[in-house]
N, C-alpha and C positions, 0 to 999 in steps of 0.2 A: 803467448803473453799477451797481456793483458792491454787494452789500451786508455790513458787517463785523461783526461779533460781535465784542464786546468784554466780558471776563470775566475773575475772576479763579483762577488755577488751585486744586483743591482738593487735600489729602494724599490719595498715595496708600494703599491697604490695603496696599500692599507694601513703603514705606518709614515705618521711625518718627521719624527728625525732619521738619522743616516747611521746608526746603531747596525756596527758589525757590517757594513760596504766598503769599507778598506781591506777587507782582509781578501782573500785569498782561496775558494776550494779546490779541491782535486777531487774526484767521481771518476767512476770509472762506466765507459761504451757499456753498453747490456751482450754479453755475449749470443743469449737466446728471447726469441722473441715471447710477451708473455703472451698467456694461453688462458682461456676460465676455465675456473676449477669445475667439475661436477656436481661437485657437494654444494655449495655456498655460490658458486655465479661469479666470485671476485677472481679480478684477473692479476694472473703472477707466476711466477716462472723458478727453476730450480739456482738460478743465478744467483747469490747470495751478494756477490760484488757491488749488487745494486744497490746495498743497506752500508755501506762507506762512504761515507762523508771526511774528508780531513781538510782542515782549515790551519794556513799559513798567515804569516805577515806578509810577506814580499812575496812578488808571482819568481824572483829566484831562490827563496826557499826552498816553493813547492818543484822547481824543475830540479833541483838539486837532490832532492829527495826520490823523485822519479826516477832520477838516472840511476841513486844511488840502491833501491831495487832494482833494476834493471828494467825497468819499463818504459813502454813507447808511451810518447807524450804526447797530444795536440796543445798548447798555449794560444787561446784567442786574448786579444785583445782586452781591453777596459771598455766599457763601451764610452761613446759623448759624452759627454754632461751638458745638455742644452739648457736652457731657460728662455721660457715663454713667457714675456713679457704682457700684460695686459691689463687693460685700466678695465676698473670695475664696471663704466656704463656701458664698455664693450659687450656682458654678457646680455644688453638688450635692444644693441641690432636688429 
């Protein structure tokens, strides 16, 4: 039985907006370790579930889908939003 990880994506440090950060992602835990390919040297495995990423509007919808499919799941809470208040002059201390 595959184990799914349900989490809410965080904003990337390379983006200024908050697009798609309100959506919940469902990903599978890897079933086998990655190993280097002898020909190319790239890391890979025979586990195709690593390529599956499903998106849901709410955590409840993601959990309901995982339950309907019979997948064990781990729900990771959304990270707490922290705001670092700093004046421009603080950059020169």
